[in-house]
NUSE-926390 format. One record per residue (C-alpha): residue in three letters; residue number from 0; y, x negated, z. Coordinates in steps of 0.2 Angstrom, whole numbers, plus 5000, padded with zeros to 4 digits. Last residue first. Layout:
REM residues N
   resn   resi      y      x      z
    ALA    NUM      Y      X      Z
...
***
This chain:
REM residues 727
   resn   resi      y      x      z
    UNK    726   5194   5393   5110
    UNK    725   5205   5400   5124
    UNK    724   5211   5413   5112
    UNK    723   5193   5419   5108
    UNK    722   5188   5418   5127
    UNK    721   5203   5430   5130
    UNK    720   5195   5443   5119
    UNK    719   5177   5440   5123
    UNK    718   5179   5445   5141
    UNK    717   5180   5463   5138
    UNK    716   5163   5462   5128
    UNK    715   5155   5455   5144
    UNK    714   5162   5469   5155
    UNK    713   5156   5482   5143
    UNK    712   5139   5475   5141
    UNK    711   5136   5474   5160
    UNK    710   5141   5492   5163
    UNK    709   5130   5498   5148
    UNK    708   5115   5488   5154
    UNK    707   5117   5495   5172
    UNK    706   5119   5513   5165
    UNK    705   5103   5511   5155
    UNK    704   5094   5504   5171
    UNK    703   5098   5520   5180
    UNK    702   5111   5520   5194
    UNK    701   5108   5519   5214
    UNK    700   5125   5518   5223
    UNK    699   5141   5510   5218
    UNK    698   5146   5502   5235
    UNK    697   5130   5501   5245
    UNK    696   5119   5497   5230
    UNK    695   5131   5483   5224
    UNK    694   5131   5476   5242
    UNK    693   5112   5474   5241
    UNK    692   5114   5462   5226
    UNK    691   5105   5467   5210
    UNK    690   5120   5471   5200
    UNK    689   5129   5455   5205
    UNK    688   5117   5444   5196
    UNK    687   5120   5452   5180
    UNK    686   5139   5451   5182
    UNK    685   5139   5432   5185
    UNK    684   5142   5428   5167
    UNK    683   5157   5439   5167
    UNK    682   5166   5428   5181
    UNK    681   5161   5411   5174
    UNK    680   5167   5416   5156
    UNK    679   5184   5422   5163
    UNK    678   5186   5406   5173
    UNK    677   5182   5396   5158
    UNK    676   5194   5406   5147
    UNK    675   5208   5404   5159
    UNK    674   5205   5385   5160
    UNK    673   5206   5384   5141
    UNK    672   5222   5394   5141
    UNK    671   5230   5382   5154
    UNK    670   5223   5366   5144
    UNK    669   5230   5373   5128
    UNK    668   5247   5376   5135
    UNK    667   5248   5359   5143
    UNK    666   5243   5351   5127
    UNK    665   5257   5361   5118
    UNK    664   5270   5355   5130
    UNK    663   5266   5337   5128
    UNK    662   5255   5327   5140
    UNK    661   5262   5313   5152
    UNK    660   5249   5300   5156
    UNK    659   5250   5291   5140
    UNK    658   5269   5291   5141
    UNK    657   5267   5282   5158
    UNK    656   5260   5267   5149
    UNK    655   5243   5262   5155
    UNK    654   5240   5246   5166
    UNK    653   5222   5241   5169
    UNK    652   5220   5231   5185
    UNK    651   5207   5217   5183
    UNK    650   5213   5209   5200
    UNK    649   5213   5192   5191
    UNK    648   5224   5199   5178
    UNK    647   5238   5200   5191
    UNK    646   5249   5215   5191
    UNK    645   5268   5216   5191
    UNK    644   5276   5233   5193
    UNK    643   5289   5236   5180
    UNK    642   5307   5239   5175
    UNK    641   5310   5221   5169
    UNK    640   5296   5217   5158
    UNK    639   5297   5234   5149
    UNK    638   5315   5233   5143
    UNK    637   5310   5224   5127
    UNK    636   5299   5240   5123
    UNK    635   5315   5248   5117
    UNK    634   5314   5244   5099
    UNK    633   5295   5250   5100
    UNK    632   5298   5268   5103
    UNK    631   5307   5279   5116
    UNK    630   5291   5288   5122
    UNK    629   5290   5306   5125
    UNK    628   5301   5310   5110
    UNK    627   5319   5316   5111
    UNK    626   5324   5331   5100
    UNK    625   5339   5325   5091
    UNK    624   5336   5335   5075
    UNK    623   5336   5328   5058
    UNK    622   5318   5331   5054
    UNK    621   5315   5325   5036
    UNK    620   5306   5337   5025
    UNK    619   5315   5331   5009
    UNK    618   5326   5316   5013
    UNK    617   5343   5320   5019
    UNK    616   5357   5323   5007
    UNK    615   5370   5310   5001
    UNK    614   5383   5317   5013
    UNK    613   5370   5317   5026
    UNK    612   5369   5298   5026
    UNK    611   5388   5297   5031
    UNK    610   5385   5309   5045
    UNK    609   5370   5299   5051
    UNK    608   5381   5283   5051
    UNK    607   5394   5292   5061
    UNK    606   5382   5297   5074
    UNK    605   5376   5279   5075
    UNK    604   5394   5273   5079
    UNK    603   5396   5287   5092
    UNK    602   5379   5284   5099
    UNK    601   5383   5266   5101
    UNK    600   5399   5269   5111
    UNK    599   5391   5282   5122
    UNK    598   5376   5271   5125
    UNK    597   5387   5256   5130
    UNK    596   5396   5267   5143
    UNK    595   5379   5272   5151
    UNK    594   5373   5254   5152
    UNK    593   5390   5249   5160
    UNK    592   5388   5264   5172
    UNK    591   5370   5258   5176
    UNK    590   5377   5241   5180
    UNK    589   5390   5246   5192
    UNK    588   5379   5259   5200
    UNK    587   5366   5245   5204
    UNK    586   5379   5232   5208
    UNK    585   5388   5240   5223
    UNK    584   5373   5237   5235
    UNK    583   5374   5218   5233
    UNK    582   5393   5218   5238
    UNK    581   5406   5215   5225
    UNK    580   5416   5198   5225
    UNK    579   5427   5201   5211
    UNK    578   5420   5187   5200
    UNK    577   5403   5193   5205
    UNK    576   5407   5211   5198
    UNK    575   5414   5203   5182
    UNK    574   5398   5193   5179
    UNK    573   5388   5209   5183
    UNK    572   5398   5219   5170
    UNK    571   5396   5205   5157
    UNK    570   5378   5205   5159
    UNK    569   5377   5224   5157
    UNK    568   5389   5224   5142
    UNK    567   5379   5210   5133
    UNK    566   5362   5218   5136
    UNK    565   5368   5235   5129
    UNK    564   5376   5227   5114
    UNK    563   5360   5218   5109
    UNK    562   5349   5233   5113
    UNK    561   5359   5245   5102
    UNK    560   5346   5245   5088
    UNK    559   5351   5253   5071
    UNK    558   5360   5238   5063
    UNK    557   5369   5245   5048
    UNK    556   5385   5235   5046
    UNK    555   5394   5245   5060
    UNK    554   5380   5241   5071
    UNK    553   5382   5222   5068
    UNK    552   5400   5224   5070
    UNK    551   5397   5231   5088
    UNK    550   5386   5216   5092
    UNK    549   5400   5204   5087
    UNK    548   5413   5213   5097
    UNK    547   5403   5213   5112
    UNK    546   5398   5194   5109
    UNK    545   5417   5190   5107
    UNK    544   5421   5198   5124
    UNK    543   5408   5187   5133
    UNK    542   5410   5172   5122
    UNK    541   5427   5169   5129
    UNK    540   5419   5163   5146
    UNK    539   5411   5149   5138
    UNK    538   5427   5141   5130
    UNK    537   5436   5145   5146
    UNK    536   5424   5134   5156
    UNK    535   5419   5140   5173
    UNK    534   5422   5127   5186
    UNK    533   5431   5138   5199
    UNK    532   5417   5151   5198
    UNK    531   5405   5140   5206
    UNK    530   5397   5152   5219
    UNK    529   5380   5148   5213
    UNK    528   5378   5166   5207
    UNK    527   5394   5164   5197
    UNK    526   5387   5148   5189
    UNK    525   5371   5157   5185
    UNK    524   5380   5172   5177
    UNK    523   5390   5160   5166
    UNK    522   5374   5151   5161
    UNK    521   5365   5168   5157
    UNK    520   5380   5173   5146
    UNK    519   5379   5156   5137
    UNK    518   5360   5159   5133
    UNK    517   5364   5177   5127
    UNK    516   5377   5171   5115
    UNK    515   5365   5158   5108
    UNK    514   5351   5172   5108
    UNK    513   5362   5183   5098
    UNK    512   5365   5170   5085
    UNK    511   5347   5165   5085
    UNK    510   5341   5183   5080
    UNK    509   5354   5186   5067
    UNK    508   5352   5170   5058
    UNK    507   5333   5170   5058
    UNK    506   5329   5188   5055
    UNK    505   5342   5201   5051
    UNK    504   5357   5201   5039
    UNK    503   5374   5210   5040
    UNK    502   5381   5201   5055
    UNK    501   5373   5184   5054
    UNK    500   5376   5183   5035
    UNK    499   5393   5190   5037
    UNK    498   5398   5176   5049
    UNK    497   5390   5163   5037
    UNK    496   5400   5170   5022
    UNK    495   5417   5169   5031
    UNK    494   5430   5176   5018
    UNK    493   5447   5171   5023
    UNK    492   5458   5186   5028
    UNK    491   5464   5179   5044
    UNK    490   5469   5162   5035
    UNK    489   5463   5144   5037
    UNK    488   5451   5149   5050
    UNK    487   5448   5137   5065
    UNK    486   5461   5146   5076
    UNK    485   5452   5162   5074
    UNK    484   5437   5154   5083
    UNK    483   5422   5154   5073
    UNK    482   5408   5167   5075
    UNK    481   5392   5160   5067
    UNK    480   5396   5142   5068
    UNK    479   5405   5144   5085
    UNK    478   5390   5153   5091
    UNK    477   5378   5139   5085
    UNK    476   5389   5126   5093
    UNK    475   5390   5136   5110
    UNK    474   5371   5138   5110
    UNK    473   5369   5119   5107
    UNK    472   5380   5115   5122
    UNK    471   5372   5128   5133
    UNK    470   5354   5123   5129
    UNK    469   5357   5105   5130
    UNK    468   5366   5106   5147
    UNK    467   5352   5116   5154
    UNK    466   5339   5105   5147
    UNK    465   5347   5090   5155
    UNK    464   5347   5099   5172
    UNK    463   5328   5100   5172
    UNK    462   5325   5089   5188
    UNK    461   5340   5098   5195
    UNK    460   5329   5113   5199
    UNK    459   5333   5132   5199
    UNK    458   5343   5135   5184
    UNK    457   5334   5121   5175
    UNK    456   5318   5131   5177
    UNK    455   5325   5145   5167
    UNK    454   5331   5133   5153
    UNK    453   5314   5124   5153
    UNK    452   5306   5134   5139
    UNK    451   5323   5134   5130
    UNK    450   5324   5115   5128
    UNK    449   5315   5114   5111
    UNK    448   5323   5130   5105
    UNK    447   5341   5123   5108
    UNK    446   5338   5107   5098
    UNK    445   5329   5117   5084
    UNK    444   5344   5129   5083
    UNK    443   5356   5115   5083
    UNK    442   5349   5108   5067
    UNK    441   5350   5125   5058
    UNK    440   5367   5130   5063
    UNK    439   5374   5112   5059
    UNK    438   5367   5113   5042
    UNK    437   5374   5130   5039
    UNK    436   5391   5125   5045
    UNK    435   5392   5111   5032
    UNK    434   5385   5122   5018
    UNK    433   5397   5136   5022
    UNK    432   5412   5123   5023
    UNK    431   5407   5118   5005
    UNK    430   5399   5101   5002
    UNK    429   5410   5088   4993
    UNK    428   5412   5085   4975
    UNK    427   5414   5066   4972
    UNK    426   5408   5056   4986
    UNK    425   5396   5061   5000
    UNK    424   5397   5049   5016
    UNK    423   5400   5063   5028
    UNK    422   5385   5072   5023
    UNK    421   5374   5057   5026
    UNK    420   5382   5053   5043
    UNK    419   5378   5071   5049
    UNK    418   5360   5069   5043
    UNK    417   5358   5052   5052
    UNK    416   5365   5060   5068
    UNK    415   5353   5075   5066
    UNK    414   5338   5063   5064
    UNK    413   5343   5053   5080
    UNK    412   5345   5069   5089
    UNK    411   5329   5075   5084
    UNK    410   5320   5059   5089
    UNK    409   5328   5059   5106
    UNK    408   5324   5077   5109
    UNK    407   5306   5075   5104
    UNK    406   5304   5062   5117
    UNK    405   5312   5072   5130
    UNK    404   5301   5087   5126
    UNK    403   5286   5076   5127
    UNK    402   5290   5071   5144
    UNK    401   5293   5089   5149
    UNK    400   5276   5094   5144
    UNK    399   5272   5107   5131
    UNK    398   5253   5105   5132
    UNK    397   5251   5110   5113
    UNK    396   5234   5116   5108
    UNK    395   5239   5134   5104
    UNK    394   5254   5128   5093
    UNK    393   5270   5137   5096
    UNK    392   5283   5126   5104
    UNK    391   5276   5108   5100
    UNK    390   5271   5114   5083
    UNK    389   5288   5120   5079
    UNK    388   5296   5104   5087
    UNK    387   5284   5093   5077
    UNK    386   5290   5102   5061
    UNK    385   5308   5099   5065
    UNK    384   5304   5080   5068
    UNK    383   5295   5078   5051
    UNK    382   5308   5089   5042
    UNK    381   5324   5079   5046
    UNK    380   5323   5070   5029
    UNK    379   5321   5087   5020
    UNK    378   5337   5093   5027
    UNK    377   5346   5079   5017
    UNK    376   5337   5083   5001
    UNK    375   5341   5102   5002
    UNK    374   5359   5098   5005
    UNK    373   5360   5086   4991
    UNK    372   5352   5098   4978
    UNK    371   5367   5104   4969
    UNK    370   5374   5086   4969
    UNK    369   5384   5075   4980
    UNK    368   5384   5056   4976
    UNK    367   5380   5045   4991
    UNK    366   5361   5044   4986
    UNK    365   5366   5039   4968
    UNK    364   5363   5052   4955
    UNK    363   5346   5054   4947
    UNK    362   5344   5048   4929
    UNK    361   5338   5061   4916
    UNK    360   5325   5057   4903
    UNK    359   5325   5071   4890
    UNK    358   5340   5081   4897
    UNK    357   5338   5099   4903
    UNK    356   5336   5093   4921
    UNK    355   5353   5086   4921
    UNK    354   5361   5103   4920
    UNK    353   5353   5108   4937
    UNK    352   5362   5094   4946
    UNK    351   5350   5080   4951
    UNK    350   5346   5071   4967
    UNK    349   5327   5072   4966
    UNK    348   5317   5084   4975
    UNK    347   5307   5077   4990
    UNK    346   5290   5070   4986
    UNK    345   5274   5080   4987
    UNK    344   5261   5072   4998
    UNK    343   5254   5087   5007
    UNK    342   5243   5092   5022
    UNK    341   5245   5076   5032
    UNK    340   5263   5081   5037
    UNK    339   5256   5096   5046
    UNK    338   5254   5115   5043
    UNK    337   5248   5130   5053
    UNK    336   5265   5133   5060
    UNK    335   5260   5144   5075
    UNK    334   5269   5160   5077
    UNK    333   5285   5162   5088
    UNK    332   5292   5174   5075
    UNK    331   5309   5165   5072
    UNK    330   5303   5147   5073
    UNK    329   5288   5150   5063
    UNK    328   5298   5160   5050
    UNK    327   5310   5145   5048
    UNK    326   5297   5132   5047
    UNK    325   5288   5141   5033
    UNK    324   5304   5145   5025
    UNK    323   5308   5126   5024
    UNK    322   5291   5121   5018
    UNK    321   5292   5134   5004
    UNK    320   5309   5128   4999
    UNK    319   5302   5110   4998
    UNK    318   5288   5116   4987
    UNK    317   5300   5125   4976
    UNK    316   5311   5110   4973
    UNK    315   5296   5098   4970
    UNK    314   5288   5111   4957
    UNK    313   5305   5112   4949
    UNK    312   5306   5093   4947
    UNK    311   5289   5092   4939
    UNK    310   5293   5106   4927
    UNK    309   5309   5099   4921
    UNK    308   5301   5081   4919
    UNK    307   5288   5089   4908
    UNK    306   5270   5088   4913
    UNK    305   5257   5075   4915
    UNK    304   5241   5080   4924
    UNK    303   5243   5079   4943
    UNK    302   5245   5064   4955
    UNK    301   5263   5061   4949
    UNK    300   5266   5079   4951
    UNK    299   5266   5077   4970
    UNK    298   5252   5087   4978
    UNK    297   5257   5102   4989
    UNK    296   5262   5111   4973
    UNK    295   5244   5112   4968
    UNK    294   5242   5130   4962
    UNK    293   5231   5134   4977
    UNK    292   5244   5125   4988
    UNK    291   5257   5136   4982
    UNK    290   5247   5152   4984
    UNK    289   5243   5146   5002
    UNK    288   5261   5144   5006
    UNK    287   5265   5161   4999
    UNK    286   5252   5169   5010
    UNK    285   5259   5160   5025
    UNK    284   5276   5166   5021
    UNK    283   5270   5184   5020
    UNK    282   5264   5183   5038
    UNK    281   5280   5174   5044
    UNK    280   5290   5188   5035
    UNK    279   5282   5202   5046
    UNK    278   5297   5205   5057
    UNK    277   5308   5207   5042
    UNK    276   5299   5223   5036
    UNK    275   5313   5228   5026
    UNK    274   5328   5221   5035
    UNK    273   5340   5219   5021
    UNK    272   5342   5200   5025
    UNK    271   5324   5197   5030
    UNK    270   5316   5207   5016
    UNK    269   5328   5199   5003
    UNK    268   5324   5181   5009
    UNK    267   5305   5185   5008
    UNK    266   5307   5193   4991
    UNK    265   5317   5178   4984
    UNK    264   5303   5167   4989
    UNK    263   5290   5178   4981
    UNK    262   5300   5179   4965
    UNK    261   5301   5161   4964
    UNK    260   5282   5159   4967
    UNK    259   5279   5172   4954
    UNK    258   5290   5163   4941
    UNK    257   5280   5147   4945
    UNK    256   5264   5155   4941
    UNK    255   5248   5161   4951
    UNK    254   5253   5180   4950
    UNK    253   5243   5182   4934
    UNK    252   5228   5178   4943
    UNK    251   5230   5192   4955
    UNK    250   5235   5207   4944
    UNK    249   5231   5221   4956
    UNK    248   5249   5227   4959
    UNK    247   5258   5224   4975
    UNK    246   5270   5212   4967
    UNK    245   5279   5226   4958
    UNK    244   5279   5238   4972
    UNK    243   5287   5224   4983
    UNK    242   5300   5221   4970
    UNK    241   5304   5239   4968
    UNK    240   5305   5241   4987
    UNK    239   5317   5226   4988
    UNK    238   5328   5233   4975
    UNK    237   5329   5250   4984
    UNK    236   5333   5240   5000
    UNK    235   5348   5232   4992
    UNK    234   5354   5249   4985
    UNK    233   5354   5256   5003
    UNK    232   5362   5240   5010
    UNK    231   5377   5240   4997
    UNK    230   5390   5244   5010
    UNK    229   5385   5229   5020
    UNK    228   5400   5232   5031
    UNK    227   5407   5215   5031
    UNK    226   5407   5213   5012
    UNK    225   5397   5205   4998
    UNK    224   5388   5194   5011
    UNK    223   5372   5204   5012
    UNK    222   5374   5210   4994
    UNK    221   5370   5192   4988
    UNK    220   5352   5194   4994
    UNK    219   5350   5211   4985
    UNK    218   5358   5204   4969
    UNK    217   5345   5189   4969
    UNK    216   5331   5202   4972
    UNK    215   5338   5213   4957
    UNK    214   5338   5198   4946
    UNK    213   5320   5192   4951
    UNK    212   5314   5210   4947
    UNK    211   5322   5210   4930
    UNK    210   5313   5193   4927
    UNK    209   5296   5200   4930
    UNK    208   5300   5216   4921
    UNK    207   5305   5207   4905
    UNK    206   5320   5217   4897
    UNK    205   5317   5228   4882
    UNK    204   5327   5222   4867
    UNK    203   5345   5226   4864
    UNK    202   5352   5210   4871
    UNK    201   5369   5209   4878
    UNK    200   5369   5216   4895
    UNK    199   5352   5209   4901
    UNK    198   5355   5194   4890
    UNK    197   5368   5188   4902
    UNK    196   5354   5186   4916
    UNK    195   5342   5177   4905
    UNK    194   5355   5164   4901
    UNK    193   5361   5164   4919
    UNK    192   5343   5160   4925
    UNK    191   5341   5145   4913
    UNK    190   5358   5138   4919
    UNK    189   5354   5141   4938
    UNK    188   5336   5134   4939
    UNK    187   5331   5145   4953
    UNK    186   5323   5142   4970
    UNK    185   5334   5129   4980
    UNK    184   5336   5135   4997
    UNK    183   5351   5126   5004
    UNK    182   5364   5130   4991
    UNK    181   5354   5144   4984
    UNK    180   5358   5155   4999
    UNK    179   5376   5154   4999
    UNK    178   5387   5150   4984
    UNK    177   5374   5156   4972
    UNK    176   5370   5172   4981
    UNK    175   5388   5178   4982
    UNK    174   5391   5173   4964
    UNK    173   5376   5184   4959
    UNK    172   5384   5199   4969
    UNK    171   5400   5196   4960
    UNK    170   5393   5196   4943
    UNK    169   5383   5212   4947
    UNK    168   5399   5221   4952
    UNK    167   5407   5216   4936
    UNK    166   5392   5220   4926
    UNK    165   5390   5238   4933
    UNK    164   5374   5240   4943
    UNK    163   5357   5239   4936
    UNK    162   5344   5252   4931
    UNK    161   5329   5245   4921
    UNK    160   5317   5252   4933
    UNK    159   5304   5244   4945
    UNK    158   5291   5256   4952
    UNK    157   5296   5262   4969
    UNK    156   5280   5266   4979
    UNK    155   5285   5272   4991
    UNK    154   5302   5282   4992
    UNK    153   5318   5273   4997
    UNK    152   5323   5271   5015
    UNK    151   5341   5276   5018
    UNK    150   5339   5292   5026
    UNK    149   5323   5288   5036
    UNK    148   5331   5273   5044
    UNK    147   5347   5283   5049
    UNK    146   5336   5297   5056
    UNK    145   5326   5285   5066
    UNK    144   5341   5276   5073
    UNK    143   5349   5293   5078
    UNK    142   5333   5297   5089
    UNK    141   5334   5279   5096
    UNK    140   5352   5282   5101
    UNK    139   5347   5298   5109
    UNK    138   5334   5290   5119
    UNK    137   5344   5275   5125
    UNK    136   5359   5287   5130
    UNK    135   5347   5298   5139
    UNK    134   5341   5283   5149
    UNK    133   5358   5278   5154
    UNK    132   5364   5295   5158
    UNK    131   5350   5297   5170
    UNK    130   5338   5312   5167
    UNK    129   5323   5301   5163
    UNK    128   5324   5293   5180
    UNK    127   5315   5276   5179
    UNK    126   5331   5268   5172
    UNK    125   5342   5272   5187
    UNK    124   5329   5266   5199
    UNK    123   5326   5250   5189
    UNK    122   5344   5244   5187
    UNK    121   5342   5231   5200
    UNK    120   5326   5226   5191
    UNK    119   5337   5223   5176
    UNK    118   5346   5209   5184
    UNK    117   5330   5201   5191
    UNK    116   5323   5200   5174
    UNK    115   5338   5191   5167
    UNK    114   5329   5175   5161
    UNK    113   5315   5185   5153
    UNK    112   5327   5189   5139
    UNK    111   5326   5171   5133
    UNK    110   5307   5172   5131
    UNK    109   5309   5188   5120
    UNK    108   5319   5177   5107
    UNK    107   5303   5169   5100
    UNK    106   5302   5150   5101
    UNK    105   5289   5150   5114
    UNK    104   5276   5159   5105
    UNK    103   5274   5178   5103
    UNK    102   5258   5187   5101
    UNK    101   5257   5204   5093
    UNK    100   5245   5219   5094
    UNK     99   5254   5228   5108
    UNK     98   5265   5214   5116
    UNK     97   5257   5197   5121
    UNK     96   5270   5184   5127
    UNK     95   5267   5166   5126
    UNK     94   5269   5149   5135
    UNK     93   5280   5155   5150
    UNK     92   5284   5140   5160
    UNK     91   5281   5140   5179
    UNK     90   5291   5127   5189
    UNK     89   5283   5112   5198
    UNK     88   5279   5102   5182
    UNK     87   5269   5087   5188
    UNK     86   5261   5083   5172
    UNK     85   5255   5101   5171
    UNK     84   5256   5111   5187
    UNK     83   5261   5128   5180
    UNK     82   5258   5137   5164
    UNK     81   5262   5156   5162
    UNK     80   5254   5169   5150
    UNK     79   5265   5185   5150
    UNK     78   5257   5201   5145
    UNK     77   5269   5215   5140
    UNK     76   5264   5233   5142
    UNK     75   5270   5247   5130
    UNK     74   5287   5255   5132
    UNK     73   5301   5264   5142
    UNK     72   5289   5271   5155
    UNK     71   5286   5254   5162
    UNK     70   5273   5239   5160
    UNK     69   5271   5221   5165
    UNK     68   5256   5211   5165
    UNK     67   5255   5193   5171
    UNK     66   5243   5180   5165
    UNK     65   5239   5163   5174
    UNK     64   5236   5146   5167
    UNK     63   5236   5131   5178
    UNK     62   5239   5115   5168
    UNK     61   5226   5101   5168
    UNK     60   5230   5086   5177
    UNK     59   5234   5071   5166
    UNK     58   5223   5056   5170
    UNK     57   5232   5040   5175
    UNK     56   5240   5026   5166
    UNK     55   5235   5032   5149
    UNK     54   5231   5022   5134
    UNK     53   5229   5032   5118
    UNK     52   5212   5027   5110
    UNK     51   5212   5019   5092
    UNK     50   5209   5000   5097
    UNK     49   5197   5004   5112
    UNK     48   5186   5015   5101
    UNK     47   5186   5002   5087
    UNK     46   5181   4988   5100
    UNK     45   5167   4999   5106
    UNK     44   5161   5004   5089
    UNK     43   5161   4985   5084
    UNK     42   5150   4981   5099
    UNK     41   5138   4995   5095
    UNK     40   5137   4989   5077
    UNK     39   5133   4971   5083
    UNK     38   5119   4977   5094
    UNK     37   5112   4987   5081
    UNK     36   5112   4973   5069
    UNK     35   5103   4961   5081
    UNK     34   5090   4974   5084
    UNK     33   5087   4976   5065
    UNK     32   5086   4957   5064
    UNK     31   5073   4956   5078
    UNK     30   5063   4969   5069
    UNK     29   5063   4959   5053
    UNK     28   5058   4943   5062
    UNK     27   5042   4951   5068
    UNK     26   5040   4953   5087
    UNK     25   5025   4943   5093
    UNK     24   5009   4951   5098
    UNK     23   5001   4958   5114
    UNK     22   5017   4956   5123
    UNK     21   5016   4952   5141
    UNK     20   5025   4965   5152
    UNK     19   5043   4970   5152
    UNK     18   5048   4974   5169
    UNK     17   5053   4992   5174
    UNK     16   5044   4993   5190
    UNK     15   5029   5003   5183
    UNK     14   5027   4989   5170
    UNK     13   5034   4990   5153
    UNK     12   5024   4987   5137
    UNK     11   5031   4976   5123
    UNK     10   5034   4986   5106
    UNK      9   5020   4990   5094
    UNK      8   5025   4989   5076
    UNK      7   5028   5006   5067
    UNK      6   5014   5013   5057
    UNK      5   5019   5018   5039
    UNK      4   5019   5000   5034
    UNK      3   5034   4994   5024
    UNK      2   5032   4993   5005
    UNK      1   5017   4992   4995
    UNK      0   5000   5000   5000
***
């Protein structure tokens, strides 16, 4: 038999004591070589393990995780997952919030609201009483909000039509889009788009539906900054519905194209600005990301089959924009990023103007020369650290230690400093004020979000004082970017696109503008509670009244929720009471009155919106009454964490919303009739037994069996009528 023997060589025997006995034969050289190789491999593995392992001075203690449930009659239950004890952290940090079917990570705005839980607990007795003016105001405002949403919601499905606004209006909406969104989210090749756009009014041929959908989405996004009232909201929503209907068709392979990716990006932005399913943008952004990966956009065109320079550069631009929207949606929704730097190798877009891409062999501009893509390129350089911040806040495996927070803070600050230096050194055409402010807004938002988990702890312990400073200063910069001081505007009538974007739009810019003002109010409140009113900064104190005005302007522009204005008024009332030295027992009625007054103001504004909608005719079958439902709906669930009874998960206590225990009037009527039917049936069913009892003979006397049968039948037939209605 050729080759090695099928029987392995016999190894030396061991004695009972573990010593090797005398070998019956010598170990072959080949076996010695194998053993030597195994030993060398083991040594190399140990050396590799030591070289690649992360040295630690001492083992990090595992964080203690607890879950707390909060519920109230105003909404469904909230479940808070807290961590404490990790890496010496003494304070409890909320890692996630579960509400209904959604899980919010640390970057979601709901984590900021938990900082004023004690304030709303003071209002608990007033908010538990359904007859209180504050609760009545909440319920009536919610009813008006439902009517407004139904009035302006287009029918579904809404197939795309060839209808477009007047050319003059469309041109202005296009200009609104190009000077704002397209400057930092590069999606279109503007010269090519304009050629097709102009042809819609000059060509007699039937327009391409796919391009027509793109045009309408561009106009819908531009309508957000067209005026301060978002007067074209209903039209923008209709265009979004048409695009959503178009993309929901069953043509899956046909959607894997550059044009479809452009349309998908525009649809995400339009949904967020027009508030059409804006809370689900993170889900749709994930689908768009995977479509782009399926098409190979995550690989640089240099590694793919050769294509034109124009096509290669457009792929880089689109991939860069998809990355930005993925980051933005993760930060807004609190959802995990599900993306890392190792998942792609596509280079940043080149420093080209759009006209240059039409040349055969274009040469990019110098790094210091400003182009139509410069802002997108500058933001791309900060993407690694911004991506790390998103993963730190929202990834399931993130430990979220304070040491890691400080490390990321240093990296983020260095990256932002380099970004500012780059923008300041541009030559030739310079960035617009909108572009400069939007860059500051974006970068400060990541800095504030990074420290927000420790903001609550910083109000109690000096160990986290740095996070308190960072959150307050970053929030003030964000607020001033979105709501500039009148002294910073060149003229009172100057158009402010970023301010309009935060007031008229929803999602990223609206949410974080509100959270920035809210964080400043929490800081002012904390200073007053610390009896440090003499050190209150005027620039922070001015935000109180400005925030009220800003929230009212949001409602005037079409926002249907009053929660932002309500919170602002309540916290402002508490701060005012602290400044005047009110006693503790004076605060509950003061805060309840502030909430009541806020409800009156919002009901007036929402009522005007309903009246405007009725001029155009309500939707068919729409109930426009103000009858209040048993539950106030999801928009008011944010109050649940603060008007509640806390329950430990360890106790396995099941919390049910009070609305589930409160049957409607029709249910009570059915139960009453059913109970009557049961009692009647029980009574008639016992007649047969009664006729044979001694008391029957003593009372009625002796009757024939025929009469007994007739008597029982008459009683039973009489009970059939109520039994029928009981059924």
